A tleap script that builds the chain and sets N, CA, C and O, in Angstrom:
source leaprc.protein.ff14SB
mol = sequence {
  NMET LEU LEU ASP LEU TYR VAL GLY HIE HIE
  GLU GLY LYS VAL ALA ARG THR THR GLY LEU
  CYS ALA ALA SER LEU THR PRO THR SER THR
  GLY LEU ARG TYR ILE ALA LEU LEU GLU ARG
  LEU ASP LEU ALA ARG ARG GLU ALA ASP GLY
  GLU ASP GLN ARG VAL THR ASN VAL THR LEU
  SER ALA LYS GLY LEU ALA MET MET ASP GLU
  PHE LEU THR THR MET LEU ALA ARG PHE THR
  SER THR LEU PHE GLU GLY CYS ARG ALA THR
  LEU HIE ALA SER PHE ASP GLU PRO SER PRO
  PRO ALA GLN ALA GLN GLN GLY LEU ALA SER
  GLN ARG ALA GLY ASN GLY ASP LEU PRO LEU
  CARG
}
set mol.1.N position { -60.813 35.740 -7.588 }
set mol.1.CA position { -61.001 36.554 -6.418 }
set mol.1.C position { -59.352 37.155 -6.134 }
set mol.1.O position { -58.918 38.211 -5.674 }
set mol.2.N position { -58.740 35.961 -6.638 }
set mol.2.CA position { -57.043 35.221 -5.994 }
set mol.2.C position { -57.177 36.746 -7.545 }
set mol.2.O position { -57.611 37.668 -6.853 }
set mol.3.N position { -57.064 37.265 -8.807 }
set mol.3.CA position { -56.434 37.922 -9.504 }
set mol.3.C position { -57.007 38.789 -9.380 }
set mol.3.O position { -57.047 39.258 -10.518 }
set mol.4.N position { -57.816 39.738 -8.431 }
set mol.4.CA position { -58.277 40.278 -7.698 }
set mol.4.C position { -57.620 41.067 -6.889 }
set mol.4.O position { -57.393 42.268 -7.035 }
set mol.5.N position { -57.181 40.054 -5.642 }
set mol.5.CA position { -55.979 40.558 -5.341 }
set mol.5.C position { -55.078 40.540 -5.208 }
set mol.5.O position { -54.491 40.758 -4.149 }
set mol.6.N position { -54.551 40.226 -6.408 }
set mol.6.CA position { -53.177 40.467 -6.498 }
set mol.6.C position { -53.140 40.834 -7.455 }
set mol.6.O position { -52.117 40.317 -7.902 }
set mol.7.N position { -53.782 41.747 -8.614 }
set mol.7.CA position { -53.931 43.223 -9.224 }
set mol.7.C position { -54.265 44.044 -7.885 }
set mol.7.O position { -53.919 43.025 -7.288 }
set mol.8.N position { -54.498 44.636 -7.194 }
set mol.8.CA position { -55.110 44.557 -5.595 }
set mol.8.C position { -53.432 45.224 -5.378 }
set mol.8.O position { -53.176 46.427 -5.439 }
set mol.9.N position { -52.277 43.975 -5.083 }
set mol.9.CA position { -51.773 44.009 -4.008 }
set mol.9.C position { -50.165 44.476 -5.089 }
set mol.9.O position { -48.963 44.330 -4.869 }
set mol.10.N position { -50.859 44.999 -6.125 }
set mol.10.CA position { -49.347 44.917 -7.565 }
set mol.10.C position { -49.284 46.930 -7.510 }
set mol.10.O position { -48.419 47.760 -7.789 }
set mol.11.N position { -50.942 47.007 -6.911 }
set mol.11.CA position { -51.414 48.854 -6.898 }
set mol.11.C position { -51.215 48.869 -5.599 }
set mol.11.O position { -50.502 49.852 -5.400 }
set mol.12.N position { -51.397 48.435 -4.772 }
set mol.12.CA position { -51.194 48.861 -3.759 }
set mol.12.C position { -51.952 49.292 -2.914 }
set mol.12.O position { -51.854 50.224 -2.116 }
set mol.13.N position { -53.206 48.116 -3.252 }
set mol.13.CA position { -54.250 48.785 -2.376 }
set mol.13.C position { -54.927 47.406 -2.282 }
set mol.13.O position { -54.812 46.555 -3.165 }
set mol.14.N position { -55.816 47.200 -0.876 }
set mol.14.CA position { -56.220 46.692 -0.134 }
set mol.14.C position { -57.680 46.313 -0.778 }
set mol.14.O position { -58.291 47.279 -1.236 }
set mol.15.N position { -58.133 45.404 -0.846 }
set mol.15.CA position { -59.264 44.965 -0.920 }
set mol.15.C position { -60.733 45.197 0.295 }
set mol.15.O position { -60.539 46.361 0.647 }
set mol.16.N position { -61.518 44.903 0.763 }
set mol.16.CA position { -62.846 45.095 1.260 }
set mol.16.C position { -63.168 43.934 0.843 }
set mol.16.O position { -62.764 43.378 -0.179 }
set mol.17.N position { -64.218 43.375 1.962 }
set mol.17.CA position { -64.595 41.845 1.662 }
set mol.17.C position { -65.826 42.049 1.127 }
set mol.17.O position { -66.242 41.212 0.325 }
set mol.18.N position { -66.751 43.349 1.512 }
set mol.18.CA position { -68.316 43.445 0.506 }
set mol.18.C position { -67.507 43.811 -0.763 }
set mol.18.O position { -68.127 43.262 -1.675 }
set mol.19.N position { -66.099 44.665 -1.458 }
set mol.19.CA position { -66.105 44.823 -2.525 }
set mol.19.C position { -65.617 43.483 -3.811 }
set mol.19.O position { -65.706 43.573 -5.036 }
set mol.20.N position { -64.915 41.870 -2.668 }
set mol.20.CA position { -64.863 41.659 -3.597 }
set mol.20.C position { -65.465 40.204 -3.725 }
set mol.20.O position { -65.206 39.229 -4.432 }
set mol.21.N position { -66.722 40.588 -2.360 }
set mol.21.CA position { -67.793 39.379 -3.037 }
set mol.21.C position { -68.672 40.326 -4.508 }
set mol.21.O position { -69.315 39.428 -5.051 }
set mol.22.N position { -68.796 40.942 -4.878 }
set mol.22.CA position { -69.254 41.926 -5.410 }
set mol.22.C position { -68.242 41.407 -6.618 }
set mol.22.O position { -68.497 40.293 -7.076 }
set mol.23.N position { -67.111 42.133 -7.168 }
set mol.23.CA position { -66.825 41.600 -7.903 }
set mol.23.C position { -66.594 40.774 -8.361 }
set mol.23.O position { -66.037 40.724 -9.458 }
set mol.24.N position { -67.095 39.387 -7.376 }
set mol.24.CA position { -67.014 37.452 -8.292 }
set mol.24.C position { -67.905 37.363 -8.272 }
set mol.24.O position { -68.122 36.166 -8.085 }
set mol.25.N position { -69.502 38.298 -8.403 }
set mol.25.CA position { -70.425 37.940 -9.565 }
set mol.25.C position { -71.475 37.211 -8.404 }
set mol.25.O position { -72.638 37.345 -8.784 }
set mol.26.N position { -71.385 36.549 -7.222 }
set mol.26.CA position { -71.988 35.599 -6.745 }
set mol.26.C position { -72.253 36.539 -5.049 }
set mol.26.O position { -71.581 37.507 -4.693 }
set mol.27.N position { -73.366 35.915 -4.274 }
set mol.27.CA position { -73.917 36.396 -3.476 }
set mol.27.C position { -72.737 36.877 -2.215 }
set mol.27.O position { -71.516 36.759 -2.313 }
set mol.28.N position { -73.344 37.325 -1.282 }
set mol.28.CA position { -72.289 38.628 -0.281 }
set mol.28.C position { -71.589 36.859 0.166 }
set mol.28.O position { -70.393 36.578 0.087 }
set mol.29.N position { -73.222 35.421 0.835 }
set mol.29.CA position { -72.625 34.967 1.151 }
set mol.29.C position { -71.399 33.849 0.673 }
set mol.29.O position { -70.432 33.286 1.187 }
set mol.30.N position { -72.055 33.906 -0.575 }
set mol.30.CA position { -70.795 32.285 -1.623 }
set mol.30.C position { -69.673 32.964 -1.896 }
set mol.30.O position { -68.817 32.253 -2.423 }
set mol.31.N position { -69.238 34.546 -1.659 }
set mol.31.CA position { -68.196 35.364 -1.156 }
set mol.31.C position { -66.992 35.173 -0.302 }
set mol.31.O position { -65.782 35.009 -0.458 }
set mol.32.N position { -68.259 35.308 1.127 }
set mol.32.CA position { -67.339 35.115 2.351 }
set mol.32.C position { -67.151 33.816 2.299 }
set mol.32.O position { -65.992 33.470 2.529 }
set mol.33.N position { -67.974 32.909 2.051 }
set mol.33.CA position { -67.375 31.026 1.867 }
set mol.33.C position { -65.593 30.883 0.989 }
set mol.33.O position { -64.878 29.936 1.317 }
set mol.34.N position { -65.305 31.468 0.383 }
set mol.34.CA position { -64.927 31.529 -0.724 }
set mol.34.C position { -63.656 32.411 0.080 }
set mol.34.O position { -62.501 32.029 -0.107 }
set mol.35.N position { -63.865 33.347 0.785 }
set mol.35.CA position { -62.797 33.988 1.121 }
set mol.35.C position { -62.794 33.336 2.814 }
set mol.35.O position { -61.944 33.940 3.468 }
set mol.36.N position { -63.236 32.698 3.313 }
set mol.36.CA position { -62.749 31.763 4.049 }
set mol.36.C position { -61.323 30.877 3.152 }
set mol.36.O position { -60.118 30.947 2.908 }
set mol.37.N position { -62.387 30.177 2.965 }
set mol.37.CA position { -61.600 28.620 1.986 }
set mol.37.C position { -59.724 29.420 1.584 }
set mol.37.O position { -58.551 29.062 1.686 }
set mol.38.N position { -60.416 30.503 1.167 }
set mol.38.CA position { -58.597 30.894 0.972 }
set mol.38.C position { -58.425 31.266 2.357 }
set mol.38.O position { -57.570 30.520 2.834 }
set mol.39.N position { -58.754 31.896 3.017 }
set mol.39.CA position { -58.185 31.946 4.042 }
set mol.39.C position { -57.599 30.717 4.925 }
set mol.39.O position { -56.527 30.842 5.517 }
set mol.40.N position { -58.339 29.557 4.980 }
set mol.40.CA position { -57.980 28.287 5.773 }
set mol.40.C position { -56.549 27.806 4.759 }
set mol.40.O position { -55.525 27.202 5.076 }
set mol.41.N position { -56.855 28.181 3.881 }
set mol.41.CA position { -56.013 27.552 2.402 }
set mol.41.C position { -54.227 28.292 2.677 }
set mol.41.O position { -53.129 27.773 2.476 }
set mol.42.N position { -54.634 29.804 3.252 }
set mol.42.CA position { -53.336 30.648 3.853 }
set mol.42.C position { -53.137 31.298 2.413 }
set mol.42.O position { -52.087 31.814 2.029 }
set mol.43.N position { -53.797 31.238 2.001 }
set mol.43.CA position { -53.363 32.553 0.455 }
set mol.43.C position { -54.349 33.634 0.725 }
set mol.43.O position { -53.920 34.527 -0.005 }
set mol.44.N position { -55.189 34.013 1.199 }
set mol.44.CA position { -54.816 35.200 1.938 }
set mol.44.C position { -55.656 35.405 3.340 }
set mol.44.O position { -56.419 34.606 3.884 }
set mol.45.N position { -55.296 36.654 3.727 }
set mol.45.CA position { -55.901 37.206 5.222 }
set mol.45.C position { -57.066 38.116 4.904 }
set mol.45.O position { -57.636 38.479 3.875 }
set mol.46.N position { -57.226 38.401 6.566 }
set mol.46.CA position { -58.728 38.900 6.640 }
set mol.46.C position { -57.740 39.935 7.828 }
set mol.46.O position { -56.990 39.524 8.713 }
set mol.47.N position { -58.012 41.121 7.522 }
set mol.47.CA position { -58.020 41.839 8.936 }
set mol.47.C position { -58.971 43.145 9.113 }
set mol.47.O position { -59.543 43.744 8.202 }
set mol.48.N position { -59.008 43.488 10.697 }
set mol.48.CA position { -59.887 44.854 10.719 }
set mol.48.C position { -59.934 46.153 9.791 }
set mol.48.O position { -59.077 45.643 9.069 }
set mol.49.N position { -60.105 47.020 9.352 }
set mol.49.CA position { -60.017 47.975 8.946 }
set mol.49.C position { -59.479 48.859 9.897 }
set mol.49.O position { -60.379 49.486 10.455 }
set mol.50.N position { -58.289 49.162 10.315 }
set mol.50.CA position { -57.593 50.455 11.180 }
set mol.50.C position { -58.087 52.242 11.131 }
set mol.50.O position { -57.453 53.263 11.397 }
set mol.51.N position { -59.204 52.060 10.760 }
set mol.51.CA position { -59.913 53.531 10.645 }
set mol.51.C position { -61.569 53.644 10.799 }
set mol.51.O position { -62.228 54.596 11.219 }
set mol.52.N position { -62.068 52.185 10.256 }
set mol.52.CA position { -63.849 51.559 10.267 }
set mol.52.C position { -62.856 50.152 10.847 }
set mol.52.O position { -61.741 49.658 10.680 }
set mol.53.N position { -63.995 49.956 11.547 }
set mol.53.CA position { -64.076 48.351 12.508 }
set mol.53.C position { -64.954 48.150 11.523 }
set mol.53.O position { -64.270 47.692 10.607 }
set mol.54.N position { -66.211 48.230 11.118 }
set mol.54.CA position { -66.996 47.092 10.614 }
set mol.54.C position { -67.091 46.947 9.461 }
set mol.54.O position { -68.116 46.605 8.872 }
set mol.55.N position { -65.566 47.295 8.768 }
set mol.55.CA position { -64.961 47.021 7.872 }
set mol.55.C position { -64.113 45.912 7.538 }
set mol.55.O position { -63.040 46.379 7.154 }
set mol.56.N position { -64.099 44.501 7.503 }
set mol.56.CA position { -62.961 43.708 6.649 }
set mol.56.C position { -61.569 43.831 5.937 }
set mol.56.O position { -61.954 44.159 4.815 }
set mol.57.N position { -60.508 43.793 5.878 }
set mol.57.CA position { -60.072 43.936 4.779 }
set mol.57.C position { -59.462 42.861 3.971 }
set mol.57.O position { -58.597 42.301 4.645 }
set mol.58.N position { -59.570 42.370 2.828 }
set mol.58.CA position { -59.412 41.275 2.330 }
set mol.58.C position { -56.914 41.390 1.399 }
set mol.58.O position { -56.367 41.657 0.329 }
set mol.59.N position { -56.651 41.119 2.315 }
set mol.59.CA position { -55.463 40.570 1.179 }
set mol.59.C position { -54.495 39.326 0.600 }
set mol.59.O position { -54.920 38.228 0.958 }
set mol.60.N position { -53.837 39.297 0.154 }
set mol.60.CA position { -52.633 37.805 -0.678 }
set mol.60.C position { -51.954 37.503 0.796 }
set mol.60.O position { -51.905 38.444 1.588 }
set mol.61.N position { -51.447 36.264 1.172 }
set mol.61.CA position { -50.359 36.125 2.269 }
set mol.61.C position { -49.271 36.071 0.997 }
set mol.61.O position { -49.510 36.245 -0.198 }
set mol.62.N position { -48.262 35.834 1.515 }
set mol.62.CA position { -47.369 35.704 1.294 }
set mol.62.C position { -47.525 34.278 0.159 }
set mol.62.O position { -46.843 34.406 -0.857 }
set mol.63.N position { -48.090 33.379 0.227 }
set mol.63.CA position { -47.570 31.713 -0.167 }
set mol.63.C position { -49.133 32.452 -1.469 }
set mol.63.O position { -49.577 31.978 -2.515 }
set mol.64.N position { -49.392 33.346 -0.924 }
set mol.64.CA position { -50.527 32.989 -1.943 }
set mol.64.C position { -50.130 34.338 -3.355 }
set mol.64.O position { -50.403 34.204 -4.547 }
set mol.65.N position { -49.553 35.344 -2.810 }
set mol.65.CA position { -48.489 35.766 -4.035 }
set mol.65.C position { -47.915 34.776 -4.761 }
set mol.65.O position { -48.231 34.287 -5.845 }
set mol.66.N position { -47.278 34.615 -4.223 }
set mol.66.CA position { -45.825 32.775 -4.985 }
set mol.66.C position { -46.952 32.108 -5.663 }
set mol.66.O position { -46.635 31.955 -6.842 }
set mol.67.N position { -47.954 31.717 -5.462 }
set mol.67.CA position { -48.606 30.523 -6.096 }
set mol.67.C position { -49.103 31.442 -7.653 }
set mol.67.O position { -48.830 31.079 -8.797 }
set mol.68.N position { -49.848 32.629 -7.276 }
set mol.68.CA position { -50.660 33.501 -8.436 }
set mol.68.C position { -49.451 33.092 -9.278 }
set mol.68.O position { -49.426 32.179 -10.103 }
set mol.69.N position { -47.884 34.380 -8.746 }
set mol.69.CA position { -46.189 34.659 -9.129 }
set mol.69.C position { -46.188 33.915 -10.401 }
set mol.69.O position { -46.212 34.213 -11.596 }
set mol.70.N position { -46.143 32.606 -9.548 }
set mol.70.CA position { -46.368 31.117 -10.149 }
set mol.70.C position { -47.789 30.316 -12.115 }
set mol.70.O position { -47.799 29.655 -13.153 }
set mol.71.N position { -48.692 31.296 -11.040 }
set mol.71.CA position { -49.520 30.588 -11.935 }
set mol.71.C position { -49.621 31.261 -12.989 }
set mol.71.O position { -50.145 30.814 -14.009 }
set mol.72.N position { -49.009 32.720 -12.855 }
set mol.72.CA position { -49.791 33.310 -14.436 }
set mol.72.C position { -48.086 33.330 -15.010 }
set mol.72.O position { -47.971 33.275 -16.234 }
set mol.73.N position { -46.917 33.398 -14.272 }
set mol.73.CA position { -46.076 33.269 -15.251 }
set mol.73.C position { -45.659 31.699 -16.429 }
set mol.73.O position { -44.961 31.680 -17.443 }
set mol.74.N position { -46.586 30.321 -15.604 }
set mol.74.CA position { -46.100 29.111 -16.683 }
set mol.74.C position { -47.424 29.762 -17.359 }
set mol.74.O position { -47.200 29.455 -18.530 }
set mol.75.N position { -48.732 30.505 -17.385 }
set mol.75.CA position { -49.936 30.471 -17.744 }
set mol.75.C position { -49.623 31.991 -19.392 }
set mol.75.O position { -50.115 32.026 -20.520 }
set mol.76.N position { -48.574 33.000 -18.654 }
set mol.76.CA position { -47.848 33.968 -19.648 }
set mol.76.C position { -46.868 33.005 -20.726 }
set mol.76.O position { -47.043 33.152 -21.935 }
set mol.77.N position { -45.877 32.059 -20.242 }
set mol.77.CA position { -44.950 30.952 -20.949 }
set mol.77.C position { -45.853 29.572 -22.187 }
set mol.77.O position { -45.333 28.857 -23.042 }
set mol.78.N position { -47.008 29.661 -21.844 }
set mol.78.CA position { -47.570 28.427 -22.488 }
set mol.78.C position { -48.192 29.679 -23.889 }
set mol.78.O position { -47.927 29.549 -25.084 }
set mol.79.N position { -48.780 30.467 -23.460 }
set mol.79.CA position { -49.446 31.968 -24.500 }
set mol.79.C position { -47.986 31.842 -25.225 }
set mol.79.O position { -48.144 31.402 -26.363 }
set mol.80.N position { -46.866 32.045 -24.974 }
set mol.80.CA position { -46.390 33.093 -25.771 }
set mol.80.C position { -45.564 31.914 -26.273 }
set mol.80.O position { -44.743 32.278 -27.115 }
set mol.81.N position { -45.529 30.166 -25.916 }
set mol.81.CA position { -44.712 29.341 -26.343 }
set mol.81.C position { -46.704 28.845 -27.959 }
set mol.81.O position { -46.506 28.380 -29.081 }
set mol.82.N position { -47.598 29.051 -27.615 }
set mol.82.CA position { -48.817 29.055 -28.367 }
set mol.82.C position { -48.268 29.787 -29.601 }
set mol.82.O position { -47.884 29.307 -30.668 }
set mol.83.N position { -48.329 31.165 -29.164 }
set mol.83.CA position { -48.434 32.016 -30.147 }
set mol.83.C position { -46.990 32.727 -30.916 }
set mol.83.O position { -46.983 33.602 -31.781 }
set mol.84.N position { -46.230 32.280 -30.509 }
set mol.84.CA position { -44.777 30.956 -30.967 }
set mol.84.C position { -44.631 30.317 -32.487 }
set mol.84.O position { -44.419 30.547 -33.677 }
set mol.85.N position { -44.975 29.134 -31.275 }
set mol.85.CA position { -45.695 28.442 -32.409 }
set mol.85.C position { -46.415 28.550 -33.842 }
set mol.85.O position { -45.907 28.237 -34.919 }
set mol.86.N position { -47.737 29.073 -33.624 }
set mol.86.CA position { -48.368 29.556 -34.557 }
set mol.86.C position { -47.899 30.128 -35.560 }
set mol.86.O position { -47.735 29.720 -36.710 }
set mol.87.N position { -47.536 31.775 -34.749 }
set mol.87.CA position { -46.315 32.626 -36.120 }
set mol.87.C position { -45.664 31.640 -36.634 }
set mol.87.O position { -46.089 31.406 -37.766 }
set mol.88.N position { -44.460 30.656 -36.182 }
set mol.88.CA position { -43.731 30.090 -37.040 }
set mol.88.C position { -43.968 29.438 -37.759 }
set mol.88.O position { -43.126 29.106 -38.593 }
set mol.89.N position { -45.433 28.876 -37.768 }
set mol.89.CA position { -45.922 27.599 -38.614 }
set mol.89.C position { -47.135 28.619 -40.198 }
set mol.89.O position { -47.722 28.384 -41.255 }
set mol.90.N position { -46.846 29.637 -39.316 }
set mol.90.CA position { -47.520 30.317 -40.579 }
set mol.90.C position { -46.861 31.326 -41.443 }
set mol.90.O position { -47.375 31.976 -42.353 }
set mol.91.N position { -45.615 31.350 -41.002 }
set mol.91.CA position { -44.084 32.137 -41.224 }
set mol.91.C position { -43.948 30.966 -42.183 }
set mol.91.O position { -43.825 31.292 -43.364 }
set mol.92.N position { -43.945 29.568 -41.886 }
set mol.92.CA position { -42.860 27.908 -42.976 }
set mol.92.C position { -43.803 28.171 -43.917 }
set mol.92.O position { -43.390 28.645 -44.975 }
set mol.93.N position { -45.422 27.907 -43.743 }
set mol.93.CA position { -46.374 27.798 -44.381 }
set mol.93.C position { -46.321 29.197 -45.621 }
set mol.93.O position { -46.510 28.956 -46.814 }
set mol.94.N position { -46.165 29.991 -45.340 }
set mol.94.CA position { -46.041 30.864 -46.246 }
set mol.94.C position { -44.714 30.798 -47.393 }
set mol.94.O position { -44.603 30.846 -48.618 }
set mol.95.N position { -43.743 30.649 -46.131 }
set mol.95.CA position { -42.575 30.670 -47.299 }
set mol.95.C position { -42.794 29.165 -48.456 }
set mol.95.O position { -42.756 29.187 -49.687 }
set mol.96.N position { -43.078 27.652 -47.316 }
set mol.96.CA position { -42.967 26.759 -48.725 }
set mol.96.C position { -43.912 26.606 -49.769 }
set mol.96.O position { -43.737 25.859 -50.731 }
set mol.97.N position { -45.081 27.430 -49.553 }
set mol.97.CA position { -46.271 27.046 -50.875 }
set mol.97.C position { -45.925 28.300 -51.712 }
set mol.97.O position { -45.683 29.385 -51.184 }
set mol.98.N position { -45.916 28.123 -52.836 }
set mol.98.CA position { -45.556 29.617 -53.852 }
set mol.98.C position { -47.076 29.673 -53.613 }
set mol.98.O position { -47.966 28.884 -53.296 }
set mol.99.N position { -46.928 31.222 -53.971 }
set mol.99.CA position { -48.213 32.001 -53.708 }
set mol.99.C position { -49.172 32.211 -54.914 }
set mol.99.O position { -48.448 32.846 -55.681 }
set mol.100.N position { -50.229 32.076 -55.467 }
set mol.100.CA position { -51.086 32.437 -56.338 }
set mol.100.C position { -49.621 32.757 -57.789 }
set mol.100.O position { -48.983 31.978 -58.496 }
set mol.101.N position { -49.628 33.437 -57.727 }
set mol.101.CA position { -49.184 34.207 -59.234 }
set mol.101.C position { -48.192 33.396 -59.382 }
set mol.101.O position { -48.311 32.808 -60.456 }
set mol.102.N position { -46.783 32.923 -58.512 }
set mol.102.CA position { -46.051 31.876 -58.804 }
set mol.102.C position { -46.622 30.713 -59.217 }
set mol.102.O position { -46.041 30.186 -60.166 }
set mol.103.N position { -47.893 29.968 -58.660 }
set mol.103.CA position { -48.297 28.657 -59.758 }
set mol.103.C position { -48.637 29.337 -61.116 }
set mol.103.O position { -48.433 28.775 -62.192 }
set mol.104.N position { -49.112 30.455 -61.008 }
set mol.104.CA position { -49.677 30.428 -62.148 }
set mol.104.C position { -49.415 30.707 -63.489 }
set mol.104.O position { -50.005 30.554 -64.558 }
set mol.105.N position { -47.828 31.387 -62.922 }
set mol.105.CA position { -46.616 31.528 -63.814 }
set mol.105.C position { -45.710 29.690 -64.086 }
set mol.105.O position { -45.051 29.350 -65.068 }
set mol.106.N position { -45.913 29.160 -63.286 }
set mol.106.CA position { -45.956 27.116 -63.396 }
set mol.106.C position { -46.172 26.926 -63.988 }
set mol.106.O position { -45.615 26.051 -64.652 }
set mol.107.N position { -47.400 27.680 -64.414 }
set mol.107.CA position { -48.756 26.966 -65.029 }
set mol.107.C position { -48.127 27.035 -66.226 }
set mol.107.O position { -47.288 26.270 -66.705 }
set mol.108.N position { -48.579 27.960 -66.637 }
set mol.108.CA position { -48.236 28.910 -68.028 }
set mol.108.C position { -46.396 28.097 -68.302 }
set mol.108.O position { -45.974 28.205 -69.453 }
set mol.109.N position { -45.803 27.634 -67.650 }
set mol.109.CA position { -44.332 27.182 -68.176 }
set mol.109.C position { -44.654 25.744 -68.370 }
set mol.109.O position { -43.705 25.125 -68.853 }
set mol.110.N position { -45.659 25.069 -68.148 }
set mol.110.CA position { -46.032 23.442 -68.267 }
set mol.110.C position { -46.701 23.734 -69.316 }
set mol.110.O position { -46.337 23.194 -70.361 }
set mol.111.N position { -47.606 24.458 -69.343 }
set mol.111.CA position { -48.447 24.587 -70.971 }
set mol.111.C position { -47.416 24.988 -73.053 }
set mol.111.O position { -47.526 24.382 -74.118 }
set mol.112.N position { -46.616 26.172 -72.677 }
set mol.112.CA position { -45.425 26.040 -72.891 }
set mol.112.C position { -44.556 25.126 -73.794 }
set mol.112.O position { -44.366 25.021 -75.006 }
set mol.113.N position { -44.075 24.459 -72.575 }
set mol.113.CA position { -43.632 22.880 -72.692 }
set mol.113.C position { -44.200 22.483 -73.518 }
set mol.113.O position { -43.585 22.506 -74.584 }
set mol.114.N position { -44.891 22.204 -73.541 }
set mol.114.CA position { -46.607 21.487 -74.743 }
set mol.114.C position { -46.797 20.491 -73.717 }
set mol.114.O position { -47.039 19.471 -74.362 }
set mol.115.N position { -46.827 20.190 -72.458 }
set mol.115.CA position { -47.596 19.627 -70.907 }
set mol.115.C position { -48.854 20.861 -71.100 }
set mol.115.O position { -48.580 22.061 -71.116 }
set mol.116.N position { -50.074 20.389 -71.221 }
set mol.116.CA position { -51.401 21.226 -70.818 }
set mol.116.C position { -50.830 20.904 -69.155 }
set mol.116.O position { -50.502 21.890 -68.495 }
set mol.117.N position { -50.707 19.257 -68.397 }
set mol.117.CA position { -51.204 19.450 -66.980 }
set mol.117.C position { -50.432 20.321 -66.110 }
set mol.117.O position { -49.237 20.480 -66.360 }
set mol.118.N position { -51.053 20.995 -64.964 }
set mol.118.CA position { -50.677 21.901 -64.503 }
set mol.118.C position { -49.544 20.608 -63.286 }
set mol.118.O position { -49.712 19.399 -63.128 }
set mol.119.N position { -48.931 21.139 -62.924 }
set mol.119.CA position { -47.868 20.462 -62.186 }
set mol.119.C position { -48.471 20.259 -60.326 }
set mol.119.O position { -48.898 21.078 -59.512 }
set mol.120.N position { -48.240 18.854 -60.266 }
set mol.120.CA position { -48.743 18.318 -59.394 }
set mol.120.C position { -48.207 18.987 -58.859 }
set mol.120.O position { -47.722 20.031 -59.295 }
set mol.121.N position { -48.122 18.424 -57.372 }
set mol.121.CA position { -47.477 18.260 -55.986 }
set mol.121.C position { -47.442 17.337 -55.244 }
set mol.121.O position { -46.856 17.434 -54.166 }
savepdb mol mol.pdb
quit
């Protein structure tokens, strides 16, 4: 729900309670309980729709927006760090180990030198 509200905030859209419950793939009663919890934690706000009094809109509060900004920034930093470390390890491994043709050439050089054993690592 928080991610849906966050995306909606940045797209300039307001979520309706019914749509938010449906998007969370929970029964409406469960979704409404979660919306009430988000409201009690001051992460979201419910407001009556200005055009249709049967509709209630849900938006992120300033606290909810700040929390989601911090959460997503942290997750992006972790993802980027993990991705960078994985790429760096792969690059180091590819430069540190001789390629298969280089290994074969080393083996041939050993055999020509009268040493029938392949070089040990």
